N, C-alpha and C positions, 0 to 999 in steps of 0.2 A: 432562170433555170430551164434547160431544154426539156421538152416533153418527151416522155418515153415513147419509143417506137411501138406502134400498134400493128399486130398482124391481123389477118382477116378473121372473120367470125369463125369460131370452132364449129365442127359438125355436131348437131344436137339431135337427140332422139325425139320422137313425137311427144313423149311425156315431158321432156325438158322444154320443148317449144311451147307446150300448153302452159307450163309454169311461167315461162318468160312472157307470155301474152296476158298473164294475169288470170287465167281460168281457174287457178287453184288458190286465189286470194293474194292480198297485197304482200304479206310477209314472204311467202314463197317466191313471188315475183321479184321483190327487191333482193332476196338472196340469190336468185338466178342471175339478175342483172349484175350483181357484184362478182359472181363467179365467172360470168362471161367476160367481164372487163379484165379480170385476172388472166383469163386465157389469152385475150388479145394483147396484153402487156407481156406475158411470159412466152408467147408463141405456142401455147398448148393447142393441139389440134382437136381436142375433145375433152369431155369430163369423164372421170372414172367413178364407179360406184365404190364407196368405202365398205370394206368387209372386216376392218379391224376396229380401232378405237379413235375417238377424237379427244383433243386436249385443248383447253383455252384459258386465257387469263380471265379471272373473275373479279368483280361481277360481270365484266365483259360487255356491259351495255354501252360503254364508251365506243365500242366498235360500231355501234349503230350510226355514228357520224359518217362512216364509210358505206354502210349497207343501206340506210335511209329510212327505215320505218321507225315509228315512235313507240314509246313504252306502252301506250294505250292500245296500239295496233297489235303489239306482241301479246299483251294481256288478253285481248279478244281472241287471238289465235290459240292461246292456251285454253281459254274457256271453252273453245269449240273442239278441244281434244288434241291440239297440236303438241307434239313431243319431239325430242331429239331422235333422229333416225338411227344413230349408232351410239354405243356406250360412250358417254362424254364425261371427262374428268376435269376438275378444277386444278390449275397449277399455281395459283397465286392467292395470297391472302385476300379475303373479302373486304378488308378494310382499306379506306383511303390511306395513302402514305405507307402502305405495307406494314401496318401495325401487327404485332404478334397476336396469335390467338391464345396461346398460353404464355404466362410469364410477363405479360404486359405491365403488371404492377411494379416490376423492377426496372421498367424501361424509361429511365429518367432523361428523356430526350424531348426537346421542344419541336413543335410542328414547324416544318420548313415553309409551309404556306402561311402560318400565323404564329410567330414566335411566342405570343401570349398564351398559346395552348400547349399542353404537354401530353405526351403519349401515356403517361402513368396516371392521368386524371380519368376517373371512371366516366365522367360526363363526356369527355372527348372520345373515349373508347366506344361508348354507346352511340354517339353521334356519327362516328366514323364508319359504322357498319352499314352497308347497302342492304338493309334488311328486306325491303319490299322487292328489290331486284333479285336478291339471292333466293327469296321464297319462290319467286316466279321461275327462276332457273332450276331450282330443285324440283318443282312440280313438272318441269319439262324433262327431267331425268338427269340433271347435273349431279354428279357424284363428287362430294366435297372433300377431295383429298388435300387441296390447298397446299401443294408442295411442288417445288421445282424438281424434286426427285420422286414424283408421285408413282413412277413405274416401280418403285420399291414397296409401295403400300397398296396399290390398286387391286392386287390379287386377281387381276384379269388382264393377261398380257396378249398382244397380238402374236399370231404365229408367223413363221417365216413366209415372206412374200405377201402378207396381208397389207392392203392399202389403208393407211391411217391418215389423220390430219392432226399433227401435233404442232405446238407453238413455241414453247420455251426453248431457248437456244441450246443448252447442254443436252436437251432431250433428243435433238436431231440425230446426233451420232449414236445415241443409245438405241433409238428405234431402228435406224438404218443398219448400223454396223454390229452392235452387240446382239440385237434380237433378230436382225435379218428381215424385219418388216420394212415398209416403204412410206416415207413421208417427206414433204417439203415443209417449210415453216408457214403453214397455212391453216392451222386450227382456229376456228372462229365460229360465231353464231351461224353463219351461212353454211359452212361445211357440216356442222353438227345437225342443223335443221334439215338439210336436204340429203345428207349422207353422200355428198359428191364433192369432188375436188378436181382442179385442172390437171391434165395429163402432161407433165413436163418434169425436168429435173430428176430427182431421185426416184420418181415413179417409173421411169423408163429404164429398162434393163441395160441398154447400151451405155447409158450415162453412169451406171454404177461400177463399171470396170475401172480398175486402178490404172492410173497414167503416170504416176511418179513413184519410183522405188526409193524408200527412205531407209538408210542404214545408220548404225551407230557403232562406236568402237568400245562400248562397255555394255554389259548385260543389264538391261533395265529390269529391276525386280522389286525395289522398295516403293512405298507409296509416293514419296517425294520425287523419285526418279520418273515414275509414270506421269506425275503432274508436270514437272519441268519439261520432260520429253514431249508431252502432249502440246504444251505451249509452243515449244520450238517447232514442232511439226506444223502447227497452225500458221506460224510466222513464215515458214518455208513454202507452204503449199497453198495458202489462201483458200480458194474455193475448189481446188482440184481434189481428186480422189487419190490419196496416197496408199501405197502398200507398205506397211510398217513392219520392219524386222528388228531383231535384236532384243526381244522381250521374253520374259517368262510368261506363263499363262496368267492373265490378270485376275485378281480377286474382284468381287463386287465393288468394293471400295476403290480399287485401282481403276476399274472401268469408269466409275463416277469421276474420278480425278482426271483421267486421260480425256474423257469425252468433253468435260466442261472446259478443260484447258485448251484443247485444239479448236474449240469454237470461240474461245476468247482471244487466243494468239492469232487466229485467222478466222475462217468461216468454214471449217471442214465439217460437212454434214454426213460424209460417208468415208470410211477407210476400210482397209482389210489388214488383218493380222494373220498371215497364213498359218493354218493349223488350229486357229482359235476362233475366228469369226465365222458365222454360218456359211457365207458364200465363198470362202477361201480356204478349202482344205490344202491347196497348194498355190504357189505364185501363179501358175498357169491358169488356174480357175479364177484367180483374182483379176487377171488382166484380160480374160477371154482369149488368151493365146496371142495377144498383140504385143509388140515391143513397147518398152517404156518411152515416154516422151523425153524424160530426163531422170537422172539419179541425184539424190541429195544425201550428203554425209553429215550427220549431226554428231560430231565427235565431242569428246569431253570438254574441249575448250569452248564450244558453242553452248553446251549444257551449263557450264559455269557462268558464261556471259549471260545466259537467259536467267539463271538464278539471281545473279547480281542485279539484273535489270528489274527484277520483281521486288528487290529490296531498295527502298528509298527513305533512308532515315539518317539523320545527322547525330543521333544520340542512341545509346543503348539502354536508356531509361524508358521502360515500357509502362504505359498508363492503363492499358486494357488489353485483354486477349479475347478473340472471337473465333469460335470453331463452328462449322456447320454450313459450308458452301461447297457443293450442294448440301442439302439437308442430310444430317447424319443418319445412317441406318441403325437398326437395333443392335447389331454386333459392334459397331463403332461405339455406341453408348455403353454397352457392357464393358468393353475394353477400357473406356475412359474411367469407369467407376473403379477399376482395379488400380489405375494410376493415381487416382485422387483420394481413395479411401484412407482415412486416418491422417490426411494432410490438410493444410490450411493455405488458401490463396492470399497473397499479399495485396493483389490488385484485382479488380473485377474480371471475372471469367464468364462470358456468355456462350452458351452452347445452344445451337439451333437444330431442331429436328422437324419431322412431319407431324402435323396435328394428330393423325391416326396412331402415331407411335408414342405420343406423350403419355397417355393413360397406361399403356403397356409398361413404359419406363417407370411410371409411378407404382404400378402393381408389383413390379420386380424389385422395388426398393431403390432404384437408381436416383430418383428425385431427392430422396432423403440424404443419400450419400453426397450428391452434388451440393445440396444445401449446407450440410455439415462442413464441407470443404470450402464454403464461401463462393461456390459457383452457382449460376442460375441456368436452369433448363428452360428454353423457350420453344415455341413452335410456329410454323406457318409464315415466317417473315424472312427478311434479309436486311442486315444492317446497312449495306450499301444502298439498297433500294429505299430505305427509310430516309436517306438523304442527310443524315447528321449522326454525330456521336455524342455521348454524354459530355456535359460541361467539364472542362479540365482535362480532357483527353487530347493530347497532342501527338502521341505515338501509340500505335496499336500493333499487336502481333496476330498474324493469321497463318493458316497452314495450307491454303490453296491458292494457286495462281489466279484463278478467276476472281476471288475476293480481293486479292492484292491489286489486281488491275482495276476492278470496279470501284473500290473504296476510295480511290484517289479523287473521286468527285465530291467527297465529303471535305468539309473544312474544319480546322481546329482553330479556335479563336476567331478573330475578325479578318485576318489577312492571310494566314499561312495554310498551305495544304497540309492535310493530315500526313504524318510520317508513318511508314509501314515497314514492319519487320516481317519477312516471310521465311518460313522454314518448316521443319517437320512438326508433327503433332507433339512429339516429346520436347522439342525446342520451345513450343508455345506453352506447354504445361510448366516447364522450368521457369519461363518468364512469368507465368501467373503466380508461381510460388515465391519467386525472388524479386520480381519487379525489374529484372535486368535481362537483356537479350544476350544469349551466348551462341546463337545459331550460326552455322557455317556450312558451306558446300562440302560434302564428304564424298 
């Protein structure tokens, strides 16, 4: 493998130089060495001070293999009063193998590391928790949202232009495009401890201007249209910044779907929807007045082809339905109860939300409604990240492009890839009630 090109050392302030020389302790020195190395790889000319929020995988201590200090050194740093410099949120389950925080008792899945262990075994669940590491991170100021969509529950959002350091893929466009704050995919212990991040990519105003005009020949207005359109935009634009036209004003759920899809179909961290996103009241604002490098037409035939590509099943017999990628918001849960109340699922239906919303859903009676319908509300995990599906599941139905793409890494049986039916939430609920897939592109 070729080594990455390294640019010269970034310009450092006197304070940053002192940290790099170890004058403020080993932990800060190792964090500064890590960030300087990121600068040299990315071409960043300096570090910027974060004035927004930080986000990182938890427990996150595995990132120390890159940063270099030990658990004992971090514990000593905390004992001496070391804390995170900026508000820092957890975006991932604290458990090994992405085990759920709520609803794990129904999670009849074998560990992919050790098939003799099961996720629904209380002993495995207790052992899988990084308790010591999580306690240390919480003392440092870690706010345990444990959700890929923690921006919906953190109740403390960055303002337009704020410098953040987020990490989870679908959060990149939510931070940059939906909120108008600024981040690269660099949330880590180092950025959280120092409150600094390399100055490149989406932190630089010039890099945020749109370069590709994306058009479509149908009005994008339903949840699934935003999802499929987002995936197609990602495929067409890769890492470029598209200016996306042809949509109605997205709802919160539609922003979730579009953002996660364009980061899965490609690697779009920033886009503009003129009239809707903060930095793009008009196309001229979105581009900085510069001409487009190229235009892309995503017509109905491409949308249909994208939809069909997200469906890979040889049978219409569905064994399981999974909803909640990204994690469902509280309105999604409320609407689901209306669709399931008084009905009975024929096959397992798993619903995933953020841990902080689970108790709200319980207080509102949603958990009881789901249970009566034969559905299970879980929190804090992701079926694809768990690396397996329950025994006997050969075909699963999902309602997001991201999960449809990710879950192909799971196996059904010994040899065959899991078959996936992708469609609307209503298609998935119909499948849960009947055990049969009736979804189609509409």
